[in-house]
C-alpha positions in Angstrom: -7.8 -45.5 -31.4 -9.0 -45.4 -27.7 -11.8 -47.5 -26.5 -14.9 -45.6 -25.3 -14.5 -46.4 -21.6 -10.8 -45.4 -21.8 -11.7 -42.1 -23.6 -14.4 -41.4 -21.0 -11.9 -42.0 -18.2 -9.3 -39.7 -19.8 -11.9 -36.9 -20.3 -13.1 -37.4 -16.7 -9.6 -37.2 -15.3 -8.9 -34.0 -17.4 -12.1 -32.5 -16.1 -11.3 -33.3 -12.4 -7.7 -31.9 -12.9 -9.0 -28.7 -14.5 -11.5 -28.1 -11.8 -9.0 -28.6 -9.0 -6.6 -26.2 -10.8 -9.3 -23.5 -10.9 -9.8 -23.5 -7.2 -8.9 -20.1 -5.8 -7.2 -19.6 -2.5 -9.5 -18.4 0.2 -9.2 -14.7 0.8 -7.1 -13.8 3.8 -7.5 -10.4 5.5 -5.0 -9.5 8.1 -5.7 -8.3 11.6 -4.6 -4.8 12.7 -1.7 -6.4 14.7 -0.5 -8.4 11.7 -0.4 -5.2 9.6 1.3 -3.3 12.4 4.0 -6.0 12.5 5.0 -5.2 8.9 5.7 -1.6 9.9 7.3 -2.5 13.3 10.3 -0.1 12.7 7.9 2.9 13.0 6.8 3.5 16.5 4.6 6.5 15.8 1.8 4.7 14.0 -1.4 2.8 14.8 -3.4 0.4 12.6 -7.1 -0.3 12.3 -8.9 -2.6 9.9 -11.9 -1.1 8.3 -13.4 -4.1 6.6 -10.7 -5.3 4.2 -8.9 -2.0 4.2 -5.8 -1.5 6.5 -5.9 2.1 7.8 -2.5 3.2 9.2 -2.3 6.5 11.1 1.1 8.1 11.5 2.0 11.1 13.6 4.1 13.3 11.4 7.0 15.2 13.0 5.9 18.7 13.9 9.2 20.2 12.8 8.8 18.7 9.3 5.4 20.3 9.0 6.7 23.7 10.3 9.9 23.8 8.3 8.9 21.8 5.2 5.4 23.2 4.9 3.2 22.0 2.1 5.7 19.7 0.6 6.2 17.6 3.7 2.5 17.7 4.5 1.7 16.2 1.1 4.5 13.6 0.9 3.8 12.0 4.3 1.4 9.3 3.3 3.4 8.2 0.3 6.5 7.6 2.3 4.6 4.7 4.0 2.4 3.6 1.2 5.2 3.0 -1.3 7.3 0.9 0.9 8.4 -2.8 1.2 6.0 -3.4 4.1 3.0 -2.3 2.0 4.1 -4.4 -0.9 4.5 -7.4 1.4 1.2 -7.0 3.2 -0.5 -7.0 -0.2 1.4 -10.1 -1.3 0.8 -12.0 2.0 -2.9 -11.2 2.4 -4.9 -11.7 -0.9 -8.1 -10.4 0.8 -6.7 -7.0 1.6 -8.4 -4.5 -0.8 -6.4 -1.4 0.1 -4.0 0.3 2.4 -4.8 3.8 3.6 -2.2 6.0 5.3 -3.4 9.0 7.3 -0.8 11.4 8.6 -1.6 13.7 11.6 0.1 16.6 13.3 1.3 15.9 16.8 -2.0 17.3 18.2 -4.1 14.8 16.2 -5.2 17.0 13.4 -5.3 15.2 10.1 -2.7 16.5 7.6 -3.2 14.1 4.6 -4.5 10.8 3.6 -3.9 8.5 0.6 -5.4 5.1 -0.3 -3.6 2.6 -2.4 -5.9 0.0 -3.9 -4.8 -3.5 -4.6 -4.0 -4.0 -8.2 -2.9 -0.8 -9.8 0.8 -1.6 -9.3 2.4 -4.6 -11.0 5.9 -6.0 -10.3 7.5 -3.4 -12.5 5.6 -0.4 -11.2 6.1 -1.6 -7.6 9.9 -1.5 -8.2 9.6 2.0 -9.6 7.5 3.1 -6.6 10.0 1.6 -4.1 12.8 3.4 -6.0 11.1 6.8 -6.0 10.1 6.4 -2.3 13.5 5.2 -1.3 15.3 8.1 -2.9 12.9 10.5 -1.3 13.5 9.0 2.1 17.2 8.9 1.8 17.9 12.2 0.0 14.7 14.2 0.1 15.9 16.7 2.7 18.7 17.8 0.5 17.0 17.3 -2.9 13.4 18.5 -2.6 12.7 17.5 -6.2 12.8 13.9 -5.0 9.9 14.6 -2.6 8.0 16.3 -5.5 8.6 13.2 -7.6 7.1 11.0 -4.9 4.1 13.3 -4.5 3.4 13.2 -8.3 3.8 9.4 -8.3 1.4 9.1 -5.3 -1.2 11.4 -6.8 -1.1 9.4 -10.0 -1.6 6.0 -8.2 -3.8 6.7 -5.2 -6.9 8.3 -4.0 -5.8 11.2 -1.8 -6.9 14.2 0.3 -4.9 17.0 1.8 -5.9 19.3 4.7 -5.8 22.8 3.2 -4.6 24.2 6.5 -1.3 22.4 5.9 -1.1 22.4 2.1 -2.2 25.8 1.0 1.0 27.6 2.1 
């Protein structure tokens, strides 16, 4: 049997250990430049921080919108949201609440927007999202059903809006 002073010491040490284990990391929110660096391979985008939401604006290719119509207008935001850079920025900045992608036509008119909140995707669903998006990027021009799959995935996992001027065709 333990002596009372020793038992108190053990309890105190356990309490201190448990309190230090419960400390949460401070929330880190990225700057616009930090977010932009994750998407460095895309030159046609700009990034703004709106509080703890990264807002990425991408100019979509005018030919895609003319030739691909509604399908390309709707898929635009999801090609960027469901990507390795988005997954990494969520992982690296625990204070980032959401990533919003806005696609615009070359003249600046908004085509579509989608917001992915932190949390709905886990490791398994992120892998699925990256797979769907990767296939759409690689083979979507030849197999339009891949773009449709990505749109369905995006609509199931984001808050989105489409400009009817581009999507009602």
